[in-house]
GUBA-216775 format. One record per residue (C-alpha): x, y negated, z negated; residue in one letter. Coordinates in nm, 4 decimals, padded with zeros to 6 digits, m for minus. Example, Ala and Ser with C-alpha at 12.3 -4.5 7.8 and 13.67 -1.06 7.14 Angstrom:
<recs>
REC_east_north_up_type
REC_01.2300_00.4500_m00.7800_A
REC_01.3670_00.1060_m00.7140_S
</recs>
This chain:
<recs>
REC_east_north_up_type
REC_m00.6288_03.1121_04.0481_M
REC_m00.4457_02.9182_03.7760_A
REC_m00.1620_03.1091_03.6156_T
REC_m00.0971_03.1113_03.2447_K
REC_00.2228_02.9493_03.1298_T
REC_00.3772_02.9304_02.7851_P
REC_00.2979_02.6078_02.5996_P
REC_00.5432_02.3230_02.6609_F
REC_00.7330_02.5079_02.9317_A
REC_01.0483_02.3408_03.0721_P
REC_00.8732_02.2308_03.3906_F
REC_00.6107_02.0452_03.1822_E
REC_00.8848_01.8491_03.0086_W
REC_01.0512_01.7810_03.3453_M
REC_00.7338_01.6424_03.5029_I
REC_00.6529_01.4310_03.1950_A
REC_01.0044_01.2879_03.1928_W
REC_00.9814_01.1960_03.5628_R
REC_00.6526_01.0173_03.4996_Y
REC_00.8010_00.8216_03.2101_L
REC_01.1000_00.7117_03.4212_R
REC_00.8964_00.6305_03.7317_A
REC_00.8945_00.2697_03.8527_R
REC_00.5686_00.0874_03.8973_R
REC_00.6083_00.0979_04.2755_S
REC_00.6125_00.4773_04.2483_E
REC_00.2910_00.4887_04.0477_G
REC_00.4609_00.4794_03.7066_G
REC_00.3800_00.2529_03.4153_V
REC_00.7256_00.1817_03.2769_S
REC_00.6244_m00.1697_03.1677_T
REC_00.3342_m00.0393_02.9612_M
REC_00.5584_00.2312_02.8208_T
REC_00.8088_m00.0273_02.7036_W
REC_00.5324_m00.2385_02.5508_I
REC_00.4018_00.0649_02.3612_S
REC_00.7524_00.1585_02.2521_L
REC_00.8314_m00.1892_02.1202_I
REC_00.4938_m00.2163_01.9492_G
REC_00.5328_00.1101_01.7586_I
REC_00.8935_00.0285_01.6715_T
REC_00.7986_m00.3062_01.5195_L
REC_00.4948_m00.1616_01.3409_A
REC_00.6942_00.1197_01.1791_V
REC_00.9730_m00.1232_01.0925_F
REC_00.7234_m00.3568_00.9240_A
REC_00.5641_m00.0674_00.7355_L
REC_00.8928_00.0725_00.6037_I
REC_01.0292_m00.2736_00.5183_A
REC_00.7120_m00.3636_00.3292_T
REC_00.7035_m00.0328_00.1434_L
REC_01.0709_m00.0763_00.0492_A
REC_01.0134_m00.4285_m00.0827_V
REC_00.7019_m00.3104_m00.2647_R
REC_00.8956_m00.0284_m00.4304_S
REC_01.1783_m00.2680_m00.5106_G
REC_00.9420_m00.5143_m00.6749_F
REC_00.7843_m00.2425_m00.8856_R
REC_01.1201_m00.0955_m00.9881_A
REC_01.2713_m00.4351_m01.0715_E
REC_00.9744_m00.5585_m01.2719_F
REC_00.9378_m00.2337_m01.4628_V
REC_01.3115_m00.2303_m01.5287_D
REC_01.3002_m00.5820_m01.6718_T
REC_00.9997_m00.4874_m01.8848_I
REC_01.1703_m00.1779_m02.0225_L
REC_01.5145_m00.3335_m02.0391_G
REC_01.4237_m00.6406_m02.2431_A
REC_01.1070_m00.5478_m02.4307_N
REC_00.9893_m00.2841_m02.6728_A
REC_00.8520_00.0398_m02.5326_H
REC_00.6197_00.0596_m02.8324_V
REC_00.5492_m00.2207_m03.0800_T
REC_00.4257_m00.1351_m03.4296_V
REC_00.2140_m00.3895_m03.6211_Y
REC_00.0300_m00.3970_m03.9513_E
REC_m00.3460_m00.4465_m03.9595_M
REC_m00.2919_m00.7157_m04.2195_G
REC_m00.4188_m00.8168_m04.5612_V
REC_m00.6592_m01.1054_m04.6181_V
REC_m00.5049_m01.3617_m04.8509_Q
REC_m00.6992_m01.5802_m05.0974_P
REC_m00.6755_m01.8766_m04.8599_N
REC_m00.8486_m01.6723_m04.5906_G
REC_m00.5426_m01.6149_m04.3724_R
REC_m00.4495_m01.2622_m04.2656_V
REC_m00.0957_m01.1553_m04.3518_D
REC_00.0421_m00.9099_m04.0951_H
REC_00.3881_m00.8917_m04.2500_S
REC_00.5629_m00.5571_m04.2902_I
REC_00.7373_m00.5453_m04.6300_R
REC_00.8815_m00.1943_m04.6490_D
REC_01.0175_m00.2140_m04.2959_Y
REC_01.3371_m00.0188_m04.3639_D
REC_01.1436_00.2838_m04.4932_V
REC_00.8886_00.2570_m04.2125_L
REC_01.1621_00.2260_m03.9506_A
REC_01.3320_00.5403_m04.0823_A
REC_01.0044_00.7357_m04.0647_Q
REC_00.9401_00.6295_m03.7050_I
REC_01.3021_00.6919_m03.6036_A
REC_01.2606_01.0537_m03.7180_A
REC_00.9916_01.1113_m03.4506_V
REC_01.1166_01.3311_m03.1672_D
REC_01.1809_01.1162_m02.8587_G
REC_01.2368_00.7859_m03.0424_V
REC_01.5837_00.6445_m02.9735_T
REC_01.5784_00.3211_m03.1738_R
REC_01.3583_00.1250_m03.4168_V
REC_01.4349_m00.2437_m03.4757_A
REC_01.2639_m00.4722_m03.7313_P
REC_01.1724_m00.8012_m03.5627_I
REC_01.0774_m01.1467_m03.6887_V
REC_00.9125_m01.3628_m03.4228_R
REC_00.8272_m01.7294_m03.4119_G
REC_00.7832_m02.0180_m03.1730_Q
REC_00.9938_m02.3309_m03.2084_V
REC_01.1023_m02.6409_m03.0217_M
REC_01.4709_m02.6639_m02.9305_A
REC_01.6430_m02.9948_m02.8706_T
REC_01.9884_m03.0926_m02.7459_F
REC_02.1073_m03.4382_m02.6387_Q
REC_01.7540_m03.5604_m02.5772_G
REC_01.6404_m03.2484_m02.3864_N
REC_01.3638_m03.0279_m02.5273_N
REC_01.2518_m02.6708_m02.4583_A
REC_00.9933_m02.4421_m02.6115_G
REC_01.1381_m02.1117_m02.7298_M
REC_01.0181_m01.7825_m02.8713_E
REC_01.2755_m01.6752_m03.1266_V
REC_01.3345_m01.3077_m03.2089_Y
REC_01.5082_m01.2288_m03.5360_G
REC_01.7083_m00.9071_m03.4949_I
REC_02.0242_m00.7468_m03.6285_T
REC_02.3429_m00.7476_m03.4236_S
REC_02.3399_m00.3666_m03.4002_E
REC_01.9898_m00.3598_m03.2550_N
REC_02.0576_m00.6492_m03.0180_L
REC_02.3385_m00.4498_m02.8615_N
REC_02.0914_m00.1704_m02.7753_T
REC_01.8719_m00.3938_m02.5540_I
REC_02.0028_m00.3213_m02.2012_P
REC_01.9018_m00.6428_m02.0271_R
REC_02.0341_m00.8576_m02.3119_I
REC_02.3533_m00.6780_m02.4131_A
REC_02.4404_m00.5916_m02.0496_N
REC_02.2711_m00.8636_m01.8456_P
REC_02.3283_m00.9549_m01.4826_Q
REC_02.5352_m01.2530_m01.5938_T
REC_02.6353_m01.3689_m01.9405_A
REC_02.8373_m01.6392_m02.1080_Q
REC_02.9994_m01.6234_m02.4463_G
REC_03.0654_m01.3320_m02.6788_D
REC_02.7769_m01.1188_m02.8026_I
REC_03.0061_m01.0089_m03.0844_G
REC_02.9683_m01.3586_m03.2333_R
REC_02.5890_m01.3321_m03.2393_F
REC_02.5872_m01.3315_m03.6214_G
REC_02.7496_m01.6763_m03.6249_E
REC_02.4848_m01.8630_m03.4243_G
REC_02.2084_m01.8125_m03.1699_I
REC_02.1743_m01.6298_m02.8356_A
REC_01.9592_m01.8054_m02.5745_I
REC_01.8388_m01.7308_m02.2231_G
REC_02.0032_m01.8974_m01.9244_S
REC_01.6793_m02.0797_m01.8405_G
REC_01.6741_m02.2421_m02.1849_I
REC_02.0403_m02.3359_m02.1521_A
REC_01.9680_m02.4939_m01.8140_R
REC_01.6722_m02.6919_m01.9484_T
REC_01.8637_m02.8167_m02.2508_L
REC_02.1906_m02.8668_m02.0644_G
REC_02.3650_m02.6615_m02.3347_A
REC_02.6734_m02.4451_m02.3000_Q
REC_02.8432_m02.1869_m02.5196_V
REC_02.9864_m02.3694_m02.8221_G
REC_02.7238_m02.6449_m02.8242_D
REC_02.5011_m02.6909_m03.1273_T
REC_02.1262_m02.7061_m03.0706_I
REC_01.8537_m02.7894_m03.3195_R
REC_01.5431_m02.5784_m03.3768_L
REC_01.2277_m02.7502_m03.5017_I
REC_00.9445_m02.5491_m03.6571_S
REC_00.6224_m02.7137_m03.7801_P
REC_00.5788_m02.4393_m04.0408_D
REC_00.8576_m02.5426_m04.2723_G
REC_00.8900_m02.6239_m04.6382_V
REC_00.5668_m02.6518_m04.8355_K
REC_00.5590_m02.9577_m05.0626_T
REC_00.2998_m03.1377_m05.2718_A
REC_00.2341_m03.3627_m04.9743_F
REC_00.1872_m03.0752_m04.7293_G
REC_00.4141_m02.8746_m04.5027_T
REC_00.7143_m03.0545_m04.3611_S
REC_00.8834_m02.9463_m04.0366_P
REC_01.1953_m02.7367_m04.0675_R
REC_01.4979_m02.8430_m03.8650_I
REC_01.8081_m02.6240_m03.8455_N
REC_02.1149_m02.6488_m03.6253_A
REC_02.2779_m02.3430_m03.4639_Y
REC_02.5793_m02.2935_m03.2445_E
REC_02.5132_m02.1306_m02.9063_V
REC_02.7337_m01.8220_m02.9122_T
REC_02.5825_m01.6229_m02.6239_Y
REC_02.3813_m01.7042_m02.3090_I
REC_02.2161_m01.4130_m02.1251_F
REC_02.0331_m01.3687_m01.7948_T
REC_01.7899_m01.0801_m01.8285_A
REC_01.6699_m01.0977_m01.4672_G
REC_01.3176_m01.2229_m01.5437_R
REC_01.2556_m01.5958_m01.5168_Y
REC_00.9950_m01.6023_m01.7934_D
REC_01.2285_m01.4218_m02.0353_I
REC_01.5335_m01.6342_m01.9567_D
REC_01.3237_m01.9495_m01.9776_R
REC_01.1705_m01.8892_m02.3218_T
REC_01.3546_m01.6252_m02.5247_R
REC_01.6235_m01.6660_m02.7914_A
REC_01.7661_m01.4382_m03.0613_Y
REC_01.8652_m01.5203_m03.4184_L
REC_02.0261_m01.2895_m03.6747_P
REC_01.7503_m01.1159_m03.8718_L
REC_01.8392_m01.2587_m04.2131_A
REC_01.8586_m01.6122_m04.0729_E
REC_01.5256_m01.5739_m03.8908_A
REC_01.3589_m01.4457_m04.2078_Q
REC_01.4776_m01.7522_m04.3955_S
REC_01.3879_m01.9946_m04.1160_Y
REC_01.0336_m01.8602_m04.0670_F
REC_00.9582_m01.8154_m04.4396_N
REC_00.9538_m01.4345_m04.4049_S
REC_01.2052_m01.3337_m04.6714_E
REC_01.1912_m00.9580_m04.7270_G
REC_00.9444_m00.9013_m04.4422_A
REC_00.9229_m00.8708_m04.0654_V
REC_00.6426_m00.9219_m03.8153_N
REC_00.6773_m00.6001_m03.6162_E
REC_00.8881_m00.2974_m03.5377_L
REC_01.0331_m00.2669_m03.1892_E
REC_01.0499_00.0999_m03.0843_V
REC_01.2493_00.2377_m02.7913_M
REC_01.1825_00.5891_m02.6599_V
REC_01.3844_00.8269_m02.4441_A
REC_01.1242_00.8512_m02.1643_D
REC_00.9193_00.5289_m02.1300_P
REC_00.7083_00.6792_m01.8498_D
REC_00.5664_00.9307_m02.0999_K
REC_00.5108_00.6801_m02.3784_V
REC_00.1444_00.7840_m02.4115_E
REC_00.2519_01.1339_m02.5116_D
REC_00.4666_01.0151_m02.8003_I
REC_00.2410_00.7297_m02.9165_S
REC_00.0207_00.9485_m03.1456_P
REC_00.3296_01.0761_m03.3288_D
REC_00.4601_00.7206_m03.3742_I
REC_00.1234_00.6052_m03.5044_L
REC_00.1085_00.8969_m03.7484_A
REC_00.4576_00.8159_m03.8773_A
REC_00.3719_00.4460_m03.9121_A
REC_00.0780_00.5110_m04.1441_G
REC_m00.2941_00.4477_m04.1540_D
REC_m00.2622_00.0679_m04.1674_S
REC_m00.0480_00.0459_m03.8565_A
REC_m00.1360_m00.0526_m03.5005_L
REC_00.0725_00.0237_m03.1926_I
REC_00.0965_m00.1468_m02.8553_W
REC_00.2764_00.0286_m02.5687_T
REC_00.4534_m00.1395_m02.2814_W
REC_00.1936_m00.0054_m02.0382_R
REC_m00.0864_m00.1666_m02.2379_E
REC_00.1040_m00.4942_m02.2664_A
REC_00.1670_m00.5013_m01.8893_S
REC_m00.1527_m00.3311_m01.7744_S
REC_m00.2805_m00.6350_m01.5840_G
REC_00.0421_m00.6686_m01.3906_F
REC_00.0744_m00.2954_m01.3205_L
REC_m00.2876_m00.2749_m01.2009_N
REC_m00.2326_m00.5748_m00.9736_A
REC_00.0753_m00.4064_m00.8277_L
REC_m00.1174_m00.0864_m00.7601_E
REC_m00.4006_m00.2712_m00.5882_I
REC_m00.1530_m00.4704_m00.3818_E
REC_00.0275_m00.1507_m00.2839_D
REC_m00.2912_00.0123_m00.1575_N
REC_m00.4117_m00.2973_00.0279_V
REC_m00.0759_m00.3549_00.1969_M
REC_m00.0539_00.0084_00.3062_F
REC_m00.4031_m00.0054_00.4589_V
REC_m00.3314_m00.3328_00.6405_I
REC_m00.0029_m00.2092_00.7816_L
REC_m00.1634_00.1228_00.8768_S
REC_m00.4065_m00.0754_01.0924_V
REC_m00.1046_m00.2483_01.2465_L
REC_00.0458_00.0897_01.3350_V
REC_m00.2895_00.2008_01.4793_L
REC_m00.3055_m00.1088_01.6996_I
REC_00.0461_m00.0391_01.8245_A
REC_m00.0444_00.3247_01.8909_A
REC_m00.3485_00.2189_02.0935_M
REC_m00.1092_00.0694_02.3481_N
REC_m00.0125_00.4274_02.4266_I
REC_m00.3729_00.4948_02.5292_V
REC_m00.3740_00.1992_02.7680_S
REC_m00.0495_00.3049_02.9286_G
REC_m00.1507_00.6681_02.9490_L
REC_m00.4887_00.5886_03.1078_I
REC_m00.3113_00.3849_03.3738_M
REC_m00.0639_00.6681_03.4262_L
REC_m00.3465_00.9200_03.4709_V
REC_m00.5162_00.6910_03.7196_K
REC_m00.1974_00.6357_03.9188_N
REC_m00.1074_01.0033_03.9154_K
REC_m00.4506_01.1338_04.0230_G
REC_m00.3107_01.2642_04.3532_R
REC_m00.0265_01.4430_04.1705_D
REC_m00.2730_01.5995_03.9275_I
REC_m00.4817_01.7305_04.2178_G
REC_m00.1755_01.8791_04.3855_I
REC_m00.0505_02.0385_04.0625_L
REC_m00.3899_02.1926_03.9971_R
REC_m00.4100_02.3370_04.3487_T
REC_m00.0584_02.4799_04.3018_M
REC_m00.1906_02.6804_04.0071_G
REC_m00.1278_02.4696_03.6967_L
REC_m00.3907_02.5197_03.4297_S
REC_m00.5803_02.2480_03.2465_E
REC_m00.3655_02.3210_02.9440_G
REC_m00.0443_02.2484_03.1372_S
REC_m00.1798_01.9180_03.2675_I
REC_m00.2929_01.8237_02.9152_L
REC_00.0486_01.9043_02.7722_R
REC_00.2311_01.7059_03.0416_I
REC_00.0430_01.3872_02.9636_F
REC_00.0464_01.4597_02.5911_F
REC_00.4281_01.4713_02.6135_I
REC_00.4254_01.1368_02.7985_C
REC_00.2265_00.9690_02.5229_G
REC_00.3760_01.1395_02.2205_S
REC_00.7317_01.0906_02.3465_F
REC_00.6738_00.7161_02.3326_T
REC_00.5442_00.7507_01.9772_G
REC_00.8389_00.9647_01.8691_I
REC_01.1038_00.7307_02.0109_I
REC_00.9260_00.4231_01.8770_G
REC_00.8915_00.5809_01.5328_T
REC_01.2595_00.6792_01.5252_A
REC_01.3702_00.3284_01.6216_M
REC_01.1336_00.1759_01.3648_G
REC_01.2707_00.4028_01.0921_V
REC_01.6272_00.3000_01.1761_I
REC_01.5427_m00.0718_01.1700_L
REC_01.3365_m00.0383_00.8509_G
REC_01.6103_00.1511_00.6681_C
REC_01.8741_m00.0989_00.7791_L
REC_01.6570_m00.3829_00.6520_F
REC_01.6147_m00.2151_00.3136_A
REC_01.9866_m00.1421_00.2829_L
REC_02.0982_m00.4912_00.3878_Y
REC_01.8083_m00.6924_00.2449_V
REC_02.0444_m00.9207_00.0506_D
REC_02.2280_m01.0254_00.3657_Q
REC_01.9023_m01.0662_00.5609_V
REC_01.7443_m01.2720_00.2864_F
REC_02.0618_m01.4766_00.2475_G
REC_02.0334_m01.5740_00.6142_L
REC_01.6633_m01.6599_00.5754_V
REC_01.7378_m01.8612_00.2621_N
REC_02.0150_m02.0498_00.4423_W
REC_01.7902_m02.1270_00.7399_M
REC_01.5176_m02.2591_00.5072_S
REC_01.7570_m02.4818_00.3186_G
REC_01.7707_m02.2650_00.0063_G
REC_01.4010_m02.2911_m00.0767_N
REC_01.2823_m01.9496_00.0417_A
REC_01.2621_m01.8043_m00.3090_W
REC_01.1293_m01.9694_m00.6223_D
REC_01.1943_m01.7529_m00.9323_P
REC_00.9494_m01.9591_m01.1393_S
REC_00.6702_m01.8279_m00.9133_I
REC_00.7927_m01.4756_m00.8369_R
REC_00.9439_m01.4040_m01.1782_G
REC_01.2698_m01.2539_m01.0508_I
REC_01.5746_m01.4121_m00.8906_Y
REC_01.6088_m01.2155_m00.5669_F
REC_01.4159_m01.0131_m00.3113_L
REC_01.4420_m00.6478_m00.4184_P
REC_01.4130_m00.3511_m00.1841_A
REC_01.4248_00.0147_m00.2790_K
REC_01.4299_00.2757_m00.0046_L
REC_01.2408_00.5856_m00.1140_E
REC_01.2113_00.9093_00.0825_L
REC_00.8378_00.9321_00.0155_G
REC_00.7751_00.5888_00.1692_D
REC_00.9783_00.6727_00.4797_V
REC_00.8028_01.0072_00.5235_L
REC_00.4587_00.8473_00.4811_S
REC_00.5429_00.5869_00.7472_A
REC_00.6762_00.8538_00.9841_V
REC_00.3780_01.0799_00.9263_G
REC_00.1314_00.7974_00.9808_L
REC_00.2969_00.6756_01.2995_S
REC_00.3425_01.0194_01.4557_L
REC_m00.0036_01.1335_01.3498_G
REC_m00.1741_00.8309_01.5070_L
REC_00.0440_00.8548_01.8186_S
REC_m00.0433_01.2222_01.8703_F
REC_m00.4138_01.1732_01.8024_I
REC_m00.4660_00.8801_02.0408_V
REC_m00.2673_01.0615_02.3110_T
REC_m00.5033_01.3585_02.3161_I
REC_m00.7997_01.1721_02.4658_F
REC_m00.6428_01.0426_02.7916_P
REC_m00.4502_01.3709_02.8227_A
REC_m00.7783_01.5655_02.8109_R
REC_m00.9210_01.3333_03.0706_R
REC_m00.6304_01.4162_03.3025_A
REC_m00.6669_01.7897_03.2361_A
REC_m01.0384_01.7866_03.3228_R
REC_m00.9921_01.5895_03.6416_M
REC_m01.1480_01.7710_03.9413_N
REC_m00.8667_01.8373_04.1954_P
REC_m01.1115_01.8105_04.4853_V
REC_m01.2203_01.4619_04.3775_E
REC_m00.8571_01.3646_04.3159_A
REC_m00.7549_01.4609_04.6709_L
REC_m01.0711_01.3612_04.8599_R
REC_m00.9471_01.0183_04.9657_Y
REC_m00.5787_01.1080_04.9968_E
</recs>
């Protein structure tokens, strides 16, 4: 009669370990074990590496959005002029800015004049979106005042123009050069509107970390921008920064109430909703695809374990006749399968974490091997491959891998436990 033993007794671990170490000539399946181990390791590594890059992309893009753009933008509904055009200018912007700045959670309110112009320098041309802003407010924009790289002195902003590094590259301009801005909406004369052409010294060149920003954005002192764009005494919008951008929806009603009945607001989440939704969909799809990859790797455990059960049929019969219960046999083969999953998962976690921590060096090698063309910032928007290792991503990868490894191991282990010892020993 089979005796009852405590679950996962030492002898069960000993037998499972002997089976895992057994050579093929002894009825073991070490080759299949190694294949399963490598498969799970690579699958977990790919999952963690992808999740880290995904988190890095999200963090970097959101950081560039919040670090170089308004968290909340305040507009005016506008007034219809006699010529039929709608004037959206904000006239009493100082008073309005003070009212919004008094809202709890608002850290800064900046009046902004915006316009699109053509810049030219030594025969090179570039389209630019010019922001008129005061020096004090410019210094509060993290990605502009403290960019990844910068040239010139931001303290001299009031003496000229600040441009993105992409614009400087297109124009071939350096700090100290004088560029010309051309606006079609210039001086109104009896013969129509003539283009306005002004020259400005480049006093500051910034790299915000986003290709589209560096390629198109420039800053002029507010008073100069008002004069250049025919907006004397008015601005186009108010740029609002808040203490907690992730909770911008909670503070938006208070900002709208302070701005007045004729105001409209546009949060950073609304402005980037298409991009954020695309990121979320991509995150879910990538996780599902890589989960299937982990499942395929875990299925190798089933193949190896079925072969092990078949090769160890005589041993199972002997163990059962010696008094081992079905539960003990199940646990022995469950240990064989799950041990492979545990080791493979641990190795995959180590490789995935190392990849995330040393992604710059890894990508530098890949970029060198591809001749420097592995990354195009004009397509991807940022200048490097980001990776952010988060505990939640690692735990989800570990949980998925171990869960699948344990589940698929149960079925061949149950088959071994239910094997009839008489049938197993009949032809021995």
